[in-house]
C-alpha positions as CSV (number, residue, x, y, z in Angstrom):
1,M,21.7,12.9,5.9
2,S,24.2,11.4,3.5
3,V,25.7,8.0,2.7
4,R,28.6,6.8,0.6
5,A,27.8,5.4,-2.9
6,V,29.7,2.2,-2.1
7,D,27.5,1.6,1.0
8,V,24.4,2.0,-1.2
9,A,25.8,-0.6,-3.6
10,A,26.7,-2.9,-0.7
11,Y,23.2,-2.6,0.8
12,L,21.7,-3.7,-2.5
13,G,24.2,-6.5,-2.9
14,K,25.6,-5.0,-6.1
15,D,28.8,-3.5,-7.4
16,L,29.5,0.2,-7.7
17,H,30.9,1.3,-11.1
18,G,32.9,4.5,-11.0
19,R,34.2,6.6,-8.1
20,D,32.9,6.4,-4.6
21,R,31.2,9.6,-3.6
22,D,28.8,11.1,-1.1
23,V,25.1,10.5,-1.8
24,I,23.5,13.6,-0.3
25,K,19.8,13.2,-1.3
26,P,17.6,11.3,-3.7
27,C,16.3,13.4,-6.6
28,S,14.3,13.2,-9.8
29,F,15.8,13.1,-13.2
30,N,14.3,16.5,-14.0
31,N,15.9,18.1,-10.9
32,V,19.3,16.5,-10.6
33,C,21.6,18.0,-8.0
34,D,25.2,17.5,-7.1
35,G,25.5,14.5,-4.8
36,G,22.1,13.3,-5.9
37,L,20.8,9.7,-6.3
38,I,18.7,9.0,-9.4
39,Y,17.3,5.9,-11.1
40,L,16.5,5.1,-14.7
41,K,14.2,2.2,-15.3
42,K,14.8,1.8,-19.0
43,F,17.3,2.9,-21.7
44,D,16.4,6.1,-23.6
45,E,18.7,7.9,-26.1
46,N,17.4,11.3,-25.0
47,I,17.9,10.5,-21.3
48,F,21.3,9.0,-22.0
49,A,22.4,12.2,-23.8
50,T,21.6,14.2,-20.6
51,I,22.9,11.8,-18.0
52,S,26.1,11.1,-19.9
53,Q,27.0,14.8,-19.1
54,L,26.6,14.4,-15.4
55,E,29.5,13.6,-13.1
56,D,28.6,14.3,-9.4
57,V,25.7,11.9,-9.2
58,T,25.1,8.3,-8.5
59,A,22.6,6.4,-10.7
60,I,20.8,3.1,-10.4
61,V,20.3,2.0,-14.0
62,T,19.7,-1.0,-16.2
63,S,22.4,-3.0,-17.9
64,E,22.1,-1.1,-21.2
65,Y,23.9,1.8,-19.5
66,H,26.9,-0.2,-18.5
67,G,30.2,1.3,-19.6
68,K,28.6,4.4,-21.1
69,L,28.3,6.7,-18.1
70,G,30.7,9.2,-16.6
71,C,29.0,9.2,-13.3
72,S,29.0,6.5,-10.7
73,Y,26.3,3.9,-11.2
74,I,24.8,0.6,-10.0
75,I,23.4,-1.9,-12.4
76,S,20.0,-3.2,-11.4
77,H,17.3,-5.5,-13.0
78,N,14.7,-3.3,-11.4
79,P,16.1,0.2,-10.7
80,R,12.8,1.7,-9.3
81,L,12.5,-1.1,-6.8
82,D,16.2,-0.8,-5.7
83,F,15.8,3.0,-5.5
84,A,12.8,2.5,-3.2
85,R,14.8,0.2,-1.0
86,V,17.6,2.7,-0.7
87,L,15.2,5.5,0.2
88,Q,13.6,3.3,2.9
89,E,17.0,2.3,4.4
90,F,18.9,5.6,4.3
91,F,16.6,8.6,3.7
92,S,13.1,7.9,5.2
93,P,12.4,9.6,8.5
94,K,12.3,7.3,11.4
95,S,9.3,7.6,13.7
96,I,9.5,7.3,17.4
97,S,7.3,4.7,19.1
98,G,4.8,5.7,21.7
99,I,1.1,6.5,22.4
100,A,-0.1,10.0,22.1
101,R,-1.5,11.6,25.3
102,T,-4.8,12.3,23.5
103,A,-5.4,8.8,22.3
104,R,-8.1,6.7,24.0
105,I,-7.5,3.0,24.5
106,G,-10.3,0.5,25.3
107,R,-10.3,-2.5,27.6
108,N,-8.4,-5.7,27.0
109,V,-6.3,-4.2,24.2
110,I,-3.1,-6.0,23.3
111,L,-0.4,-3.6,21.9
112,G,2.8,-5.0,20.4
113,K,6.3,-3.7,20.8
114,D,7.4,-0.4,19.3
115,I,4.0,0.7,18.0
116,I,2.9,4.3,17.4
117,V,-0.5,5.6,18.2
118,G,-1.2,9.2,17.0
119,D,-3.2,12.0,18.5
120,Y,-6.9,11.6,19.0
121,C,-7.1,8.0,18.0
122,V,-9.8,5.9,19.5
123,I,-9.1,2.1,19.9
124,G,-12.0,0.0,21.0
125,D,-12.2,-3.0,23.3
126,N,-10.5,-6.3,22.7
127,V,-8.3,-4.9,19.9
128,T,-4.9,-6.5,19.0
129,I,-2.2,-4.6,17.3
130,G,1.1,-6.2,16.3
131,D,4.7,-5.1,16.7
132,N,6.1,-2.0,14.8
133,T,2.7,-0.9,13.6
134,E,2.0,2.8,13.2
135,I,-1.5,4.2,13.7
136,R,-1.5,7.9,12.6
137,H,-3.8,10.7,13.9
138,H,-7.6,10.6,14.3
139,V,-8.0,6.9,13.5
140,V,-11.0,4.9,14.9
141,I,-10.5,1.2,15.4
142,G,-13.6,-0.7,16.4
143,D,-14.0,-3.5,19.0
144,N,-12.4,-6.9,18.4
145,T,-10.3,-5.7,15.4
146,V,-7.0,-7.5,14.8
147,I,-4.1,-5.7,13.1
148,G,-0.8,-7.4,12.4
149,S,2.8,-6.4,12.6
150,N,4.7,-3.8,10.6
151,C,1.4,-2.1,9.4
152,L,0.7,1.5,8.6
153,I,-2.7,3.0,9.2
154,K,-2.8,6.5,7.9
155,S,-4.9,9.4,9.3
156,H,-8.6,9.6,9.5
157,V,-9.2,5.9,8.9
158,V,-12.2,4.1,10.3
159,I,-11.8,0.3,10.8
160,G,-14.3,-2.1,12.3
161,E,-17.6,-0.2,12.4
162,E,-20.9,-1.6,11.1
163,G,-21.4,-2.2,7.4
164,F,-24.4,-1.1,5.3
165,G,-26.9,-4.0,5.8
166,F,-30.7,-3.5,6.0
167,E,-33.8,-5.5,5.4
168,R,-37.2,-3.8,5.1
169,D,-40.1,-4.8,7.3
170,E,-43.7,-5.2,6.3
171,T,-44.2,-1.4,6.2
172,G,-41.1,-0.7,4.2
173,V,-39.0,0.6,7.1
174,P,-35.3,-0.5,6.7
175,I,-34.2,-2.6,9.7
176,R,-30.5,-2.7,10.4
177,I,-28.9,-6.2,10.3
178,P,-26.4,-6.3,13.3
179,H,-22.8,-6.8,12.2
180,L,-21.2,-9.2,14.7
181,G,-18.0,-10.1,12.8
182,R,-14.5,-8.5,13.0
183,V,-11.9,-6.9,10.8
184,V,-8.7,-9.0,10.6
185,I,-5.7,-7.3,9.0
186,G,-2.5,-9.2,8.2
187,N,1.2,-8.2,8.4
188,N,2.9,-5.4,6.5
189,V,-0.4,-3.9,5.4
190,E,-0.8,-0.2,4.6
191,I,-4.3,1.4,4.8
192,G,-4.5,4.8,3.2
193,A,-5.9,8.0,4.7
194,L,-9.7,8.3,4.9
195,N,-10.3,4.6,4.3
196,T,-13.3,2.8,5.7
197,V,-13.1,-0.9,6.5
198,M,-16.3,-2.4,7.7
199,R,-16.5,-5.3,10.0
200,G,-18.2,-8.5,8.9
201,T,-21.8,-9.4,9.4
202,L,-21.2,-12.8,10.9
203,D,-17.9,-13.9,9.5
204,D,-14.8,-11.5,9.3
205,T,-13.7,-8.9,6.9
206,I,-10.1,-10.0,6.0
207,I,-7.2,-8.1,4.5
208,A,-4.3,-10.4,3.9
209,D,-0.5,-9.8,4.3
210,N,1.2,-7.1,2.2
211,V,-2.0,-5.5,0.9
212,K,-1.7,-1.7,0.2
213,T,-4.6,0.6,-0.1
214,D,-4.5,4.2,-1.4
215,D,-6.4,7.1,0.1
216,H,-10.2,7.3,0.0
217,V,-10.9,3.5,-0.4
218,H,-14.0,1.8,0.9
219,I,-14.0,-1.8,1.9
220,G,-17.4,-3.3,2.7
221,H,-18.4,-6.0,5.2
222,N,-17.2,-9.5,4.7
223,V,-14.8,-8.6,1.9
224,Y,-11.7,-10.7,1.5
225,I,-8.6,-9.1,-0.1
226,G,-5.8,-11.5,-0.9
227,Y,-2.0,-11.3,-0.4
228,G,-0.2,-8.4,-2.0
229,C,-3.1,-6.6,-3.6
230,L,-2.9,-2.9,-4.5
231,V,-6.1,-0.9,-4.2
232,T,-5.8,2.6,-5.6
233,A,-7.5,5.9,-4.8
234,C,-11.3,6.0,-4.5
235,A,-11.9,2.3,-5.2
236,E,-15.0,0.8,-3.7
237,I,-15.3,-2.9,-2.8
238,S,-18.9,-3.9,-1.9
239,G,-19.8,-6.4,0.8
240,S,-18.7,-10.1,0.5
241,A,-16.6,-9.5,-2.6
242,K,-13.4,-11.6,-2.8
243,I,-10.2,-10.3,-4.4
244,G,-7.4,-12.8,-5.3
245,E,-3.7,-12.4,-4.6
246,M,-1.6,-9.7,-6.3
247,T,-4.5,-8.1,-8.1
248,W,-4.5,-4.3,-8.9
249,L,-7.7,-2.3,-8.6
250,G,-7.5,1.0,-10.5
251,P,-8.7,4.4,-9.3
252,N,-12.4,4.9,-8.9
253,C,-13.3,1.3,-9.8
254,S,-16.3,-0.3,-8.2
255,V,-16.7,-4.0,-7.3
256,M,-20.2,-5.4,-6.9
257,N,-21.2,-7.2,-3.8
258,G,-20.7,-11.0,-3.6
259,I,-18.5,-11.4,-6.7
260,S,-15.0,-12.7,-7.0
261,I,-12.0,-11.3,-8.9
262,G,-9.2,-13.8,-9.5
263,S,-5.5,-13.5,-8.7
264,N,-3.1,-11.4,-10.7
265,C,-5.8,-9.3,-12.3
266,L,-5.7,-5.7,-13.4
267,I,-8.9,-3.7,-13.1
268,G,-8.9,-0.5,-15.1
269,L,-9.6,3.1,-14.0
270,G,-13.3,3.8,-13.3
271,S,-14.4,0.2,-14.1
272,V,-17.6,-1.3,-12.7
273,V,-17.1,-5.0,-12.0
274,T,-20.5,-6.6,-12.0
275,K,-19.5,-10.3,-12.7
276,S,-16.9,-12.5,-11.3
277,L,-13.5,-12.7,-13.2
278,P,-11.0,-15.5,-13.5
279,D,-7.3,-15.3,-12.7
280,N,-4.8,-13.4,-14.8
281,V,-7.0,-11.0,-16.8
282,V,-7.1,-7.3,-17.6
283,A,-10.7,-6.0,-17.3
284,A,-12.1,-2.5,-17.9
285,G,-15.2,-0.5,-18.7
286,C,-18.7,-0.1,-17.4
287,P,-19.7,-2.9,-17.0
288,A,-16.1,-4.3,-16.9
289,R,-15.2,-6.7,-19.7
290,I,-12.1,-8.8,-20.1
291,I,-9.7,-7.2,-22.6
292,R,-6.7,-9.5,-22.5
293,R,-4.7,-11.9,-20.4
294,N,-2.4,-10.3,-17.8
295,Q,0.9,-12.0,-18.3
């Protein structure tokens, strides 16, 4: 697959500087090939010394490179973002919609247009899945779950089974508390492989629009995750915790049940959040403490 450099620039709504050429494939700066597309998110003298010798590439770069390169280039305020957009538009494989023969679909299920359901998926009763959503292989979706449009649910995910809730009786035997709520997932959400998302006890577990979770994430019952959050690998969010909009949860962090983390927060790698946090802070450690404002 290839595209002309001028078409890449036009798609981004920007000008192409230099000669139009074929863009054959995206590549990293360390493995540049002829006809490659690269990006540079900041100006660096050492990088400049290398890239200034290149000719048969197209680069998405910051304004500091303007007028200094021999190759074709596109000026961008955020080269990494524009690089991602170009990859999605021109180079990402396009999946074919359809339901695998081995998938099992429950009763009263509403499936949107152009969805994909992979092999050996099990979708429970009264589930709703929106348009253009992809459910990959070996996914289990419990009864009454709602999943929006343009979502990606990666392989071996379990959504909507019971959370971990028990009360001991007079003899000390743990008695399960039935979980009667749902999981409600918004639009343009990605759920990483091997995630577990538990349904609510009485109210719903809610994942808002544009949330992205990495692989191996656990989301407990009645959790609320706000718009645009990024939850990275092996993070654990305990029951009834609330995460504000645009917050980033670092790898292997744990969030205690029932607490709130504000919007636009950054939680460091391996942190254990035991107390609620306000908006716009960076917190890290065990237990997590506020380090600074997140501007």
